[in-house]
N, CA, C, O and CB atoms as a CASP TS submission, in Angstrom:
PFRMAT TS
TARGET T0000
AUTHOR 0000-0000-0000
METHOD Language model
MODEL 1
PARENT N/A
ATOM      1  N   MET     1       0.845  -1.179   0.000  1.00  0.00           N
ATOM      2  CA  MET     1       0.000   0.000   0.000  1.00  0.00           C
ATOM      3  C   MET     1       0.890   1.241   0.000  1.00  0.00           C
ATOM      4  O   MET     1       1.899   1.290   0.704  1.00  0.00           O
ATOM      5  CB  MET     1      -0.962  -0.001   1.223  1.00  0.00           C
ATOM      6  N   VAL     2       0.516   2.226  -0.781  1.00  0.00           N
ATOM      7  CA  VAL     2       1.291   3.464  -0.884  1.00  0.00           C
ATOM      8  C   VAL     2       0.756   4.474   0.122  1.00  0.00           C
ATOM      9  O   VAL     2      -0.453   4.691   0.210  1.00  0.00           O
ATOM     10  CB  VAL     2       1.233   4.043  -2.328  1.00  0.00           C
ATOM     11  N   TYR     3       1.655   5.088   0.878  1.00  0.00           N
ATOM     12  CA  TYR     3       1.280   6.130   1.835  1.00  0.00           C
ATOM     13  C   TYR     3       1.897   7.445   1.398  1.00  0.00           C
ATOM     14  O   TYR     3       3.104   7.634   1.547  1.00  0.00           O
ATOM     15  CB  TYR     3       1.732   5.763   3.276  1.00  0.00           C
ATOM     16  N   PRO     4       1.098   8.361   0.861  1.00  0.00           N
ATOM     17  CA  PRO     4       1.670   9.647   0.453  1.00  0.00           C
ATOM     18  C   PRO     4       2.092  10.460   1.668  1.00  0.00           C
ATOM     19  O   PRO     4       1.375  10.534   2.666  1.00  0.00           O
ATOM     20  CB  PRO     4       0.663  10.442  -0.392  1.00  0.00           C
ATOM     21  N   THR     5       3.245  11.058   1.565  1.00  0.00           N
ATOM     22  CA  THR     5       3.716  11.908   2.662  1.00  0.00           C
ATOM     23  C   THR     5       3.498  13.372   2.363  1.00  0.00           C
ATOM     24  O   THR     5       3.312  14.171   3.280  1.00  0.00           O
ATOM     25  CB  THR     5       5.185  11.657   2.937  1.00  0.00           C
ATOM     26  N   ASN     6       3.517  13.735   1.097  1.00  0.00           N
ATOM     27  CA  ASN     6       3.341  15.139   0.741  1.00  0.00           C
ATOM     28  C   ASN     6       1.865  15.501   0.700  1.00  0.00           C
ATOM     29  O   ASN     6       1.037  14.749   0.188  1.00  0.00           O
ATOM     30  CB  ASN     6       3.997  15.439  -0.608  1.00  0.00           C
ATOM     31  N   ILE     7       1.562  16.638   1.236  1.00  0.00           N
ATOM     32  CA  ILE     7       0.219  17.197   1.204  1.00  0.00           C
ATOM     33  C   ILE     7       0.100  18.124   0.007  1.00  0.00           C
ATOM     34  O   ILE     7      -0.908  18.120  -0.700  1.00  0.00           O
ATOM     35  CB  ILE     7      -0.107  17.948   2.522  1.00  0.00           C
ATOM     36  N   VAL     8       1.138  18.917  -0.214  1.00  0.00           N
ATOM     37  CA  VAL     8       1.158  19.916  -1.282  1.00  0.00           C
ATOM     38  C   VAL     8       2.067  19.413  -2.402  1.00  0.00           C
ATOM     39  O   VAL     8       3.229  19.081  -2.170  1.00  0.00           O
ATOM     40  CB  VAL     8       1.643  21.307  -0.749  1.00  0.00           C
ATOM     41  N   ALA     9       1.528  19.363  -3.613  1.00  0.00           N
ATOM     42  CA  ALA     9       2.338  18.959  -4.768  1.00  0.00           C
ATOM     43  C   ALA     9       3.195  20.142  -5.204  1.00  0.00           C
ATOM     44  O   ALA     9       2.679  21.219  -5.499  1.00  0.00           O
ATOM     45  CB  ALA     9       1.436  18.463  -5.949  1.00  0.00           C
ATOM     46  N   LEU    10       4.494  19.933  -5.239  1.00  0.00           N
ATOM     47  CA  LEU    10       5.427  20.993  -5.620  1.00  0.00           C
ATOM     48  C   LEU    10       6.313  20.523  -6.765  1.00  0.00           C
ATOM     49  O   LEU    10       6.691  19.354  -6.838  1.00  0.00           O
ATOM     50  CB  LEU    10       6.290  21.424  -4.416  1.00  0.00           C
ATOM     51  N   VAL    11       6.632  21.439  -7.640  1.00  0.00           N
ATOM     52  CA  VAL    11       7.605  21.177  -8.694  1.00  0.00           C
ATOM     53  C   VAL    11       8.968  21.590  -8.154  1.00  0.00           C
ATOM     54  O   VAL    11       9.139  22.709  -7.671  1.00  0.00           O
ATOM     55  CB  VAL    11       7.251  21.948 -10.026  1.00  0.00           C
ATOM     56  N   GLU    12       9.925  20.690  -8.238  1.00  0.00           N
ATOM     57  CA  GLU    12      11.267  20.993  -7.730  1.00  0.00           C
ATOM     58  C   GLU    12      11.834  22.216  -8.447  1.00  0.00           C
ATOM     59  O   GLU    12      11.738  22.338  -9.668  1.00  0.00           O
ATOM     60  CB  GLU    12      12.211  19.776  -7.912  1.00  0.00           C
ATOM     61  N   SER    13      12.421  23.111  -7.671  1.00  0.00           N
ATOM     62  CA  SER    13      12.981  24.339  -8.235  1.00  0.00           C
ATOM     63  C   SER    13      14.267  24.699  -7.505  1.00  0.00           C
ATOM     64  O   SER    13      14.542  24.194  -6.416  1.00  0.00           O
ATOM     65  CB  SER    13      11.962  25.504  -8.148  1.00  0.00           C
ATOM     66  N   ASP    14      15.042  25.571  -8.116  1.00  0.00           N
ATOM     67  CA  ASP    14      16.261  26.062  -7.463  1.00  0.00           C
ATOM     68  C   ASP    14      15.922  26.742  -6.143  1.00  0.00           C
ATOM     69  O   ASP    14      16.670  26.635  -5.171  1.00  0.00           O
ATOM     70  CB  ASP    14      17.019  27.041  -8.386  1.00  0.00           C
ATOM     71  N   PHE    15      14.794  27.439  -6.113  1.00  0.00           N
ATOM     72  CA  PHE    15      14.375  28.121  -4.889  1.00  0.00           C
ATOM     73  C   PHE    15      14.166  27.117  -3.753  1.00  0.00           C
ATOM     74  O   PHE    15      14.628  27.345  -2.635  1.00  0.00           O
ATOM     75  CB  PHE    15      13.083  28.922  -5.135  1.00  0.00           C
ATOM     76  N   LEU    16      13.475  26.014  -4.029  1.00  0.00           N
ATOM     77  CA  LEU    16      13.235  25.020  -2.984  1.00  0.00           C
ATOM     78  C   LEU    16      14.528  24.365  -2.521  1.00  0.00           C
ATOM     79  O   LEU    16      14.697  24.097  -1.332  1.00  0.00           O
ATOM     80  CB  LEU    16      12.268  23.958  -3.481  1.00  0.00           C
ATOM     81  N   VAL    17      15.428  24.109  -3.439  1.00  0.00           N
ATOM     82  CA  VAL    17      16.728  23.537  -3.067  1.00  0.00           C
ATOM     83  C   VAL    17      17.461  24.492  -2.133  1.00  0.00           C
ATOM     84  O   VAL    17      18.019  24.073  -1.119  1.00  0.00           O
ATOM     85  CB  VAL    17      17.587  23.243  -4.329  1.00  0.00           C
ATOM     86  N   LYS    18      17.458  25.771  -2.477  1.00  0.00           N
ATOM     87  CA  LYS    18      18.137  26.773  -1.645  1.00  0.00           C
ATOM     88  C   LYS    18      17.477  26.888  -0.270  1.00  0.00           C
ATOM     89  O   LYS    18      18.173  26.987   0.741  1.00  0.00           O
ATOM     90  CB  LYS    18      18.132  28.144  -2.348  1.00  0.00           C
ATOM     91  N   THR    19      16.147  26.877  -0.221  1.00  0.00           N
ATOM     92  CA  THR    19      15.477  26.998   1.076  1.00  0.00           C
ATOM     93  C   THR    19      15.771  25.793   1.961  1.00  0.00           C
ATOM     94  O   THR    19      15.944  25.943   3.171  1.00  0.00           O
ATOM     95  CB  THR    19      13.965  27.150   0.886  1.00  0.00           C
ATOM     96  N   ARG    20      15.829  24.599   1.374  1.00  0.00           N
ATOM     97  CA  ARG    20      16.162  23.409   2.169  1.00  0.00           C
ATOM     98  C   ARG    20      17.568  23.521   2.749  1.00  0.00           C
ATOM     99  O   ARG    20      17.803  23.144   3.897  1.00  0.00           O
ATOM    100  CB  ARG    20      16.046  22.134   1.309  1.00  0.00           C
ATOM    101  N   ASP    21      18.495  24.037   1.959  1.00  0.00           N
ATOM    102  CA  ASP    21      19.853  24.254   2.462  1.00  0.00           C
ATOM    103  C   ASP    21      19.858  25.290   3.578  1.00  0.00           C
ATOM    104  O   ASP    21      20.558  25.129   4.578  1.00  0.00           O
ATOM    105  CB  ASP    21      20.784  24.698   1.324  1.00  0.00           C
ATOM    106  N   MET    22      19.084  26.345   3.407  1.00  0.00           N
ATOM    107  CA  MET    22      19.028  27.393   4.429  1.00  0.00           C
ATOM    108  C   MET    22      18.449  26.865   5.740  1.00  0.00           C
ATOM    109  O   MET    22      18.841  27.314   6.816  1.00  0.00           O
ATOM    110  CB  MET    22      18.196  28.576   3.930  1.00  0.00           C
ATOM    111  N   MET    23      17.517  25.913   5.656  1.00  0.00           N
ATOM    112  CA  MET    23      16.877  25.385   6.859  1.00  0.00           C
ATOM    113  C   MET    23      17.813  24.509   7.691  1.00  0.00           C
ATOM    114  O   MET    23      17.466  24.126   8.808  1.00  0.00           O
ATOM    115  CB  MET    23      15.649  24.593   6.479  1.00  0.00           C
ATOM    116  N   LYS    24      18.981  24.191   7.167  1.00  0.00           N
ATOM    117  CA  LYS    24      19.953  23.380   7.899  1.00  0.00           C
ATOM    118  C   LYS    24      20.782  24.207   8.873  1.00  0.00           C
ATOM    119  O   LYS    24      21.450  23.652   9.745  1.00  0.00           O
ATOM    120  CB  LYS    24      20.870  22.669   6.928  1.00  0.00           C
ATOM    121  N   ASP    25      20.745  25.521   8.733  1.00  0.00           N
ATOM    122  CA  ASP    25      21.530  26.429   9.569  1.00  0.00           C
ATOM    123  C   ASP    25      20.575  27.376  10.293  1.00  0.00           C
ATOM    124  O   ASP    25      19.717  27.993   9.662  1.00  0.00           O
ATOM    125  CB  ASP    25      22.571  27.229   8.714  1.00  0.00           C
ATOM    126  N   ARG    26      20.717  27.492  11.590  1.00  0.00           N
ATOM    127  CA  ARG    26      19.798  28.291  12.407  1.00  0.00           C
ATOM    128  C   ARG    26      19.726  29.742  11.939  1.00  0.00           C
ATOM    129  O   ARG    26      18.633  30.283  11.778  1.00  0.00           O
ATOM    130  CB  ARG    26      20.224  28.246  13.866  1.00  0.00           C
ATOM    131  N   GLU    27      20.867  30.371  11.723  1.00  0.00           N
ATOM    132  CA  GLU    27      20.883  31.780  11.318  1.00  0.00           C
ATOM    133  C   GLU    27      20.265  31.968   9.932  1.00  0.00           C
ATOM    134  O   GLU    27      19.495  32.903   9.709  1.00  0.00           O
ATOM    135  CB  GLU    27      22.321  32.320  11.329  1.00  0.00           C
ATOM    136  N   GLN    28      20.607  31.076   9.007  1.00  0.00           N
ATOM    137  CA  GLN    28      20.035  31.183   7.666  1.00  0.00           C
ATOM    138  C   GLN    28      18.531  30.917   7.680  1.00  0.00           C
ATOM    139  O   GLN    28      17.783  31.545   6.931  1.00  0.00           O
ATOM    140  CB  GLN    28      20.731  30.206   6.714  1.00  0.00           C
ATOM    141  N   ALA    29      18.088  29.995   8.526  1.00  0.00           N
ATOM    142  CA  ALA    29      16.652  29.723   8.643  1.00  0.00           C
ATOM    143  C   ALA    29      15.923  30.959   9.163  1.00  0.00           C
ATOM    144  O   ALA    29      14.828  31.278   8.699  1.00  0.00           O
ATOM    145  CB  ALA    29      16.398  28.515   9.577  1.00  0.00           C
ATOM    146  N   PHE    30      16.523  31.649  10.117  1.00  0.00           N
ATOM    147  CA  PHE    30      15.902  32.867  10.631  1.00  0.00           C
ATOM    148  C   PHE    30      15.882  33.950   9.554  1.00  0.00           C
ATOM    149  O   PHE    30      14.907  34.693   9.440  1.00  0.00           O
ATOM    150  CB  PHE    30      16.649  33.368  11.882  1.00  0.00           C
ATOM    151  N   ASN    31      16.943  34.042   8.772  1.00  0.00           N
ATOM    152  CA  ASN    31      16.959  34.999   7.661  1.00  0.00           C
ATOM    153  C   ASN    31      15.856  34.685   6.654  1.00  0.00           C
ATOM    154  O   ASN    31      15.231  35.596   6.110  1.00  0.00           O
ATOM    155  CB  ASN    31      18.330  34.989   6.963  1.00  0.00           C
ATOM    156  N   LEU    32      15.620  33.412   6.409  1.00  0.00           N
ATOM    157  CA  LEU    32      14.537  33.004   5.512  1.00  0.00           C
ATOM    158  C   LEU    32      13.185  33.427   6.087  1.00  0.00           C
ATOM    159  O   LEU    32      12.316  33.901   5.356  1.00  0.00           O
ATOM    160  CB  LEU    32      14.568  31.476   5.280  1.00  0.00           C
ATOM    161  N   TYR    33      13.016  33.255   7.381  1.00  0.00           N
ATOM    162  CA  TYR    33      11.795  33.702   8.059  1.00  0.00           C
ATOM    163  C   TYR    33      11.595  35.205   7.879  1.00  0.00           C
ATOM    164  O   TYR    33      10.506  35.652   7.519  1.00  0.00           O
ATOM    165  CB  TYR    33      11.850  33.351   9.559  1.00  0.00           C
ATOM    166  N   GLU    34      12.647  35.982   8.131  1.00  0.00           N
ATOM    167  CA  GLU    34      12.536  37.441   7.981  1.00  0.00           C
ATOM    168  C   GLU    34      12.206  37.829   6.547  1.00  0.00           C
ATOM    169  O   GLU    34      11.405  38.736   6.319  1.00  0.00           O
ATOM    170  CB  GLU    34      13.838  38.124   8.416  1.00  0.00           C
ATOM    171  N   TRP    35      12.814  37.151   5.579  1.00  0.00           N
ATOM    172  CA  TRP    35      12.535  37.418   4.170  1.00  0.00           C
ATOM    173  C   TRP    35      11.067  37.129   3.860  1.00  0.00           C
ATOM    174  O   TRP    35      10.404  37.919   3.188  1.00  0.00           O
ATOM    175  CB  TRP    35      13.456  36.571   3.262  1.00  0.00           C
ATOM    176  N   ALA    36      10.562  35.997   4.350  1.00  0.00           N
ATOM    177  CA  ALA    36       9.173  35.617   4.089  1.00  0.00           C
ATOM    178  C   ALA    36       8.203  36.608   4.725  1.00  0.00           C
ATOM    179  O   ALA    36       7.206  36.980   4.105  1.00  0.00           O
ATOM    180  CB  ALA    36       8.898  34.203   4.614  1.00  0.00           C
ATOM    181  N   ILE    37       8.479  37.034   5.939  1.00  0.00           N
ATOM    182  CA  ILE    37       7.615  38.020   6.610  1.00  0.00           C
ATOM    183  C   ILE    37       7.610  39.318   5.816  1.00  0.00           C
ATOM    184  O   ILE    37       6.553  39.918   5.620  1.00  0.00           O
ATOM    185  CB  ILE    37       8.091  38.280   8.071  1.00  0.00           C
ATOM    186  N   ASN    38       8.767  39.755   5.361  1.00  0.00           N
ATOM    187  CA  ASN    38       8.852  40.974   4.561  1.00  0.00           C
ATOM    188  C   ASN    38       8.048  40.828   3.265  1.00  0.00           C
ATOM    189  O   ASN    38       7.356  41.758   2.850  1.00  0.00           O
ATOM    190  CB  ASN    38      10.325  41.306   4.244  1.00  0.00           C
ATOM    191  N   CYS    39       8.144  39.665   2.637  1.00  0.00           N
ATOM    192  CA  CYS    39       7.376  39.424   1.405  1.00  0.00           C
ATOM    193  C   CYS    39       5.879  39.469   1.676  1.00  0.00           C
ATOM    194  O   CYS    39       5.121  40.009   0.871  1.00  0.00           O
ATOM    195  CB  CYS    39       7.755  38.067   0.789  1.00  0.00           C
ATOM    196  N   LEU    40       5.450  38.914   2.789  1.00  0.00           N
ATOM    197  CA  LEU    40       4.025  38.956   3.123  1.00  0.00           C
ATOM    198  C   LEU    40       3.553  40.387   3.335  1.00  0.00           C
ATOM    199  O   LEU    40       2.452  40.755   2.926  1.00  0.00           O
ATOM    200  CB  LEU    40       3.745  38.123   4.376  1.00  0.00           C
ATOM    201  N   ARG    41       4.382  41.179   3.967  1.00  0.00           N
ATOM    202  CA  ARG    41       4.013  42.581   4.234  1.00  0.00           C
ATOM    203  C   ARG    41       3.989  43.422   2.968  1.00  0.00           C
ATOM    204  O   ARG    41       3.147  44.309   2.827  1.00  0.00           O
ATOM    205  CB  ARG    41       4.981  43.198   5.232  1.00  0.00           C
ATOM    206  N   THR    42       4.905  43.152   2.048  1.00  0.00           N
ATOM    207  CA  THR    42       5.013  43.980   0.843  1.00  0.00           C
ATOM    208  C   THR    42       4.263  43.400  -0.351  1.00  0.00           C
ATOM    209  O   THR    42       4.017  44.099  -1.334  1.00  0.00           O
ATOM    210  CB  THR    42       6.462  44.163   0.478  1.00  0.00           C
ATOM    211  N   GLY    43       3.903  42.127  -0.264  1.00  0.00           N
ATOM    212  CA  GLY    43       3.221  41.483  -1.381  1.00  0.00           C
ATOM    213  C   GLY    43       4.153  41.039  -2.492  1.00  0.00           C
ATOM    214  O   GLY    43       3.693  40.678  -3.576  1.00  0.00           O
ATOM    215  N   GLU    44       5.447  41.060  -2.244  1.00  0.00           N
ATOM    216  CA  GLU    44       6.433  40.660  -3.252  1.00  0.00           C
ATOM    217  C   GLU    44       6.670  39.149  -3.208  1.00  0.00           C
ATOM    218  O   GLU    44       6.406  38.497  -2.198  1.00  0.00           O
ATOM    219  CB  GLU    44       7.764  41.413  -3.036  1.00  0.00           C
ATOM    220  N   ASN    45       7.168  38.607  -4.315  1.00  0.00           N
ATOM    221  CA  ASN    45       7.604  37.204  -4.401  1.00  0.00           C
ATOM    222  C   ASN    45       6.522  36.208  -3.983  1.00  0.00           C
ATOM    223  O   ASN    45       6.812  35.226  -3.299  1.00  0.00           O
ATOM    224  CB  ASN    45       8.830  36.996  -3.539  1.00  0.00           C
ATOM    225  N   LYS    46       5.292  36.456  -4.387  1.00  0.00           N
ATOM    226  CA  LYS    46       4.178  35.600  -3.971  1.00  0.00           C
ATOM    227  C   LYS    46       4.398  34.136  -4.338  1.00  0.00           C
ATOM    228  O   LYS    46       4.100  33.242  -3.545  1.00  0.00           O
ATOM    229  CB  LYS    46       2.889  36.091  -4.595  1.00  0.00           C
ATOM    230  N   GLU    47       4.918  33.894  -5.538  1.00  0.00           N
ATOM    231  CA  GLU    47       5.122  32.509  -5.973  1.00  0.00           C
ATOM    232  C   GLU    47       6.129  31.788  -5.084  1.00  0.00           C
ATOM    233  O   GLU    47       5.940  30.618  -4.750  1.00  0.00           O
ATOM    234  CB  GLU    47       5.593  32.473  -7.428  1.00  0.00           C
ATOM    235  N   PHE    48       7.196  32.481  -4.703  1.00  0.00           N
ATOM    236  CA  PHE    48       8.198  31.875  -3.826  1.00  0.00           C
ATOM    237  C   PHE    48       7.632  31.621  -2.433  1.00  0.00           C
ATOM    238  O   PHE    48       7.902  30.580  -1.835  1.00  0.00           O
ATOM    239  CB  PHE    48       9.435  32.771  -3.734  1.00  0.00           C
ATOM    240  N   VAL    49       6.856  32.556  -1.918  1.00  0.00           N
ATOM    241  CA  VAL    49       6.256  32.379  -0.592  1.00  0.00           C
ATOM    242  C   VAL    49       5.289  31.195  -0.619  1.00  0.00           C
ATOM    243  O   VAL    49       5.235  30.423   0.338  1.00  0.00           O
ATOM    244  CB  VAL    49       5.520  33.674  -0.139  1.00  0.00           C
ATOM    245  N   GLU    50       4.527  31.044  -1.702  1.00  0.00           N
ATOM    246  CA  GLU    50       3.623  29.899  -1.833  1.00  0.00           C
ATOM    247  C   GLU    50       4.411  28.589  -1.852  1.00  0.00           C
ATOM    248  O   GLU    50       4.005  27.616  -1.214  1.00  0.00           O
ATOM    249  CB  GLU    50       2.771  30.026  -3.113  1.00  0.00           C
ATOM    250  N   GLN    51       5.527  28.554  -2.572  1.00  0.00           N
ATOM    251  CA  GLN    51       6.368  27.356  -2.606  1.00  0.00           C
ATOM    252  C   GLN    51       6.927  27.051  -1.220  1.00  0.00           C
ATOM    253  O   GLN    51       6.941  25.898  -0.790  1.00  0.00           O
ATOM    254  CB  GLN    51       7.518  27.531  -3.615  1.00  0.00           C
ATOM    255  N   LEU    52       7.385  28.084  -0.527  1.00  0.00           N
ATOM    256  CA  LEU    52       7.942  27.913   0.812  1.00  0.00           C
ATOM    257  C   LEU    52       6.888  27.368   1.767  1.00  0.00           C
ATOM    258  O   LEU    52       7.171  26.457   2.544  1.00  0.00           O
ATOM    259  CB  LEU    52       8.497  29.243   1.337  1.00  0.00           C
ATOM    260  N   LEU    53       5.697  27.906   1.720  1.00  0.00           N
ATOM    261  CA  LEU    53       4.619  27.442   2.588  1.00  0.00           C
ATOM    262  C   LEU    53       4.289  25.974   2.306  1.00  0.00           C
ATOM    263  O   LEU    53       4.103  25.186   3.233  1.00  0.00           O
ATOM    264  CB  LEU    53       3.367  28.315   2.401  1.00  0.00           C
ATOM    265  N   GLY    54       4.218  25.614   1.027  1.00  0.00           N
ATOM    266  CA  GLY    54       3.968  24.220   0.668  1.00  0.00           C
ATOM    267  C   GLY    54       5.058  23.293   1.167  1.00  0.00           C
ATOM    268  O   GLY    54       4.775  22.209   1.679  1.00  0.00           O
ATOM    269  N   GLU    55       6.292  23.713   1.021  1.00  0.00           N
ATOM    270  CA  GLU    55       7.431  22.914   1.491  1.00  0.00           C
ATOM    271  C   GLU    55       7.372  22.719   3.003  1.00  0.00           C
ATOM    272  O   GLU    55       7.598  21.614   3.497  1.00  0.00           O
ATOM    273  CB  GLU    55       8.762  23.584   1.096  1.00  0.00           C
ATOM    274  N   LEU    56       7.072  23.778   3.733  1.00  0.00           N
ATOM    275  CA  LEU    56       7.008  23.684   5.191  1.00  0.00           C
ATOM    276  C   LEU    56       5.867  22.777   5.641  1.00  0.00           C
ATOM    277  O   LEU    56       6.034  21.996   6.577  1.00  0.00           O
ATOM    278  CB  LEU    56       6.843  25.073   5.804  1.00  0.00           C
ATOM    279  N   ILE    57       4.711  22.870   4.987  1.00  0.00           N
ATOM    280  CA  ILE    57       3.588  21.994   5.329  1.00  0.00           C
ATOM    281  C   ILE    57       3.965  20.537   5.071  1.00  0.00           C
ATOM    282  O   ILE    57       3.687  19.671   5.899  1.00  0.00           O
ATOM    283  CB  ILE    57       2.324  22.378   4.517  1.00  0.00           C
ATOM    284  N   ASN    58       4.587  20.264   3.944  1.00  0.00           N
ATOM    285  CA  ASN    58       5.018  18.894   3.651  1.00  0.00           C
ATOM    286  C   ASN    58       6.010  18.385   4.688  1.00  0.00           C
ATOM    287  O   ASN    58       5.912  17.241   5.131  1.00  0.00           O
ATOM    288  CB  ASN    58       5.641  18.821   2.260  1.00  0.00           C
ATOM    289  N   GLU    59       6.962  19.222   5.077  1.00  0.00           N
ATOM    290  CA  GLU    59       7.975  18.812   6.055  1.00  0.00           C
ATOM    291  C   GLU    59       7.362  18.546   7.423  1.00  0.00           C
ATOM    292  O   GLU    59       7.692  17.549   8.064  1.00  0.00           O
ATOM    293  CB  GLU    59       9.057  19.879   6.174  1.00  0.00           C
ATOM    294  N   VAL    60       6.483  19.417   7.874  1.00  0.00           N
ATOM    295  CA  VAL    60       5.850  19.234   9.184  1.00  0.00           C
ATOM    296  C   VAL    60       4.988  17.976   9.178  1.00  0.00           C
ATOM    297  O   VAL    60       5.008  17.207  10.140  1.00  0.00           O
ATOM    298  CB  VAL    60       4.995  20.472   9.560  1.00  0.00           C
ATOM    299  N   PHE    61       4.234  17.760   8.103  1.00  0.00           N
ATOM    300  CA  PHE    61       3.410  16.556   8.020  1.00  0.00           C
ATOM    301  C   PHE    61       4.280  15.299   8.059  1.00  0.00           C
ATOM    302  O   PHE    61       3.956  14.337   8.755  1.00  0.00           O
ATOM    303  CB  PHE    61       2.560  16.575   6.739  1.00  0.00           C
ATOM    304  N   ALA    62       5.377  15.311   7.314  1.00  0.00           N
ATOM    305  CA  ALA    62       6.275  14.152   7.297  1.00  0.00           C
ATOM    306  C   ALA    62       6.861  13.896   8.684  1.00  0.00           C
ATOM    307  O   ALA    62       6.953  12.746   9.114  1.00  0.00           O
ATOM    308  CB  ALA    62       7.407  14.364   6.274  1.00  0.00           C
ATOM    309  N   LEU    63       7.255  14.949   9.381  1.00  0.00           N
ATOM    310  CA  LEU    63       7.806  14.789  10.734  1.00  0.00           C
ATOM    311  C   LEU    63       6.748  14.288  11.707  1.00  0.00           C
ATOM    312  O   LEU    63       7.031  13.417  12.530  1.00  0.00           O
ATOM    313  CB  LEU    63       8.387  16.115  11.236  1.00  0.00           C
ATOM    314  N   ASN    64       5.531  14.828  11.627  1.00  0.00           N
ATOM    315  CA  ASN    64       4.447  14.356  12.489  1.00  0.00           C
ATOM    316  C   ASN    64       4.136  12.892  12.224  1.00  0.00           C
ATOM    317  O   ASN    64       3.844  12.138  13.151  1.00  0.00           O
ATOM    318  CB  ASN    64       3.190  15.204  12.282  1.00  0.00           C
ATOM    319  N   THR    65       4.196  12.493  10.970  1.00  0.00           N
ATOM    320  CA  THR    65       3.961  11.095  10.618  1.00  0.00           C
ATOM    321  C   THR    65       5.036  10.208  11.236  1.00  0.00           C
ATOM    322  O   THR    65       4.732   9.132  11.750  1.00  0.00           O
ATOM    323  CB  THR    65       3.931  10.915   9.087  1.00  0.00           C
ATOM    324  N   GLN    66       6.282  10.651  11.190  1.00  0.00           N
ATOM    325  CA  GLN    66       7.377   9.876  11.785  1.00  0.00           C
ATOM    326  C   GLN    66       7.235   9.800  13.301  1.00  0.00           C
ATOM    327  O   GLN    66       7.447   8.743  13.895  1.00  0.00           O
ATOM    328  CB  GLN    66       8.733  10.493  11.417  1.00  0.00           C
ATOM    329  N   LEU    67       6.879  10.914  13.922  1.00  0.00           N
ATOM    330  CA  LEU    67       6.804  10.959  15.382  1.00  0.00           C
ATOM    331  C   LEU    67       5.584  10.241  15.936  1.00  0.00           C
ATOM    332  O   LEU    67       5.675   9.555  16.955  1.00  0.00           O
ATOM    333  CB  LEU    67       6.796  12.387  15.848  1.00  0.00           C
ATOM    334  N   ASN    68       4.452  10.392  15.278  1.00  0.00           N
ATOM    335  CA  ASN    68       3.196   9.910  15.842  1.00  0.00           C
ATOM    336  C   ASN    68       2.654   8.658  15.177  1.00  0.00           C
ATOM    337  O   ASN    68       1.697   8.066  15.677  1.00  0.00           O
ATOM    338  CB  ASN    68       2.177  10.978  15.756  1.00  0.00           C
ATOM    339  N   GLY    69       3.226   8.250  14.090  1.00  0.00           N
ATOM    340  CA  GLY    69       2.728   7.080  13.375  1.00  0.00           C
ATOM    341  C   GLY    69       1.640   7.453  12.394  1.00  0.00           C
ATOM    342  O   GLY    69       0.869   8.387  12.617  1.00  0.00           O
ATOM    343  N   ARG    70       1.591   6.725  11.330  1.00  0.00           N
ATOM    344  CA  ARG    70       0.656   7.026  10.240  1.00  0.00           C
ATOM    345  C   ARG    70      -0.803   6.845  10.664  1.00  0.00           C
ATOM    346  O   ARG    70      -1.667   7.586  10.196  1.00  0.00           O
ATOM    347  CB  ARG    70       0.954   6.138   9.037  1.00  0.00           C
ATOM    348  N   GLU    71      -1.096   5.886  11.532  1.00  0.00           N
ATOM    349  CA  GLU    71      -2.477   5.631  11.921  1.00  0.00           C
ATOM    350  C   GLU    71      -3.098   6.845  12.607  1.00  0.00           C
ATOM    351  O   GLU    71      -4.238   7.205  12.315  1.00  0.00           O
ATOM    352  CB  GLU    71      -2.549   4.417  12.841  1.00  0.00           C
ATOM    353  N   LYS    72      -2.360   7.476  13.510  1.00  0.00           N
ATOM    354  CA  LYS    72      -2.888   8.648  14.218  1.00  0.00           C
ATOM    355  C   LYS    72      -3.074   9.827  13.279  1.00  0.00           C
ATOM    356  O   LYS    72      -4.030  10.588  13.429  1.00  0.00           O
ATOM    357  CB  LYS    72      -1.959   9.042  15.363  1.00  0.00           C
ATOM    358  N   ILE    73      -2.179   9.991  12.315  1.00  0.00           N
ATOM    359  CA  ILE    73      -2.237  11.116  11.384  1.00  0.00           C
ATOM    360  C   ILE    73      -3.443  10.989  10.460  1.00  0.00           C
ATOM    361  O   ILE    73      -4.081  11.992  10.142  1.00  0.00           O
ATOM    362  CB  ILE    73      -0.944  11.200  10.560  1.00  0.00           C
ATOM    363  N   ASN    74      -3.762   9.778  10.027  1.00  0.00           N
ATOM    364  CA  ASN    74      -4.828   9.573   9.046  1.00  0.00           C
ATOM    365  C   ASN    74      -6.218   9.472   9.661  1.00  0.00           C
ATOM    366  O   ASN    74      -7.186   9.270   8.928  1.00  0.00           O
ATOM    367  CB  ASN    74      -4.550   8.334   8.261  1.00  0.00           C
ATOM    368  N   GLN    75      -6.352   9.604  10.967  1.00  0.00           N
ATOM    369  CA  GLN    75      -7.676   9.523  11.606  1.00  0.00           C
ATOM    370  C   GLN    75      -8.474  10.774  11.383  1.00  0.00           C
ATOM    371  O   GLN    75      -9.608  10.875  11.850  1.00  0.00           O
ATOM    372  CB  GLN    75      -7.541   9.270  13.094  1.00  0.00           C
TER
END
């Protein structure tokens, strides 16, 4: 049986690769947060912010699935 882990379908992009690398370092992750907040306030880079949000939702869901088990997540 196949268990999908991704909630949001994303097309791989250079932006997503860079954001994943940034999330490995605390300072860079915080810089990414500040950039995203600024984009939300100014309305700039909407497509990138949408990709970032999708990536974060997929990552959190995958981690919750690992921590809590698939049965609890799918209830």
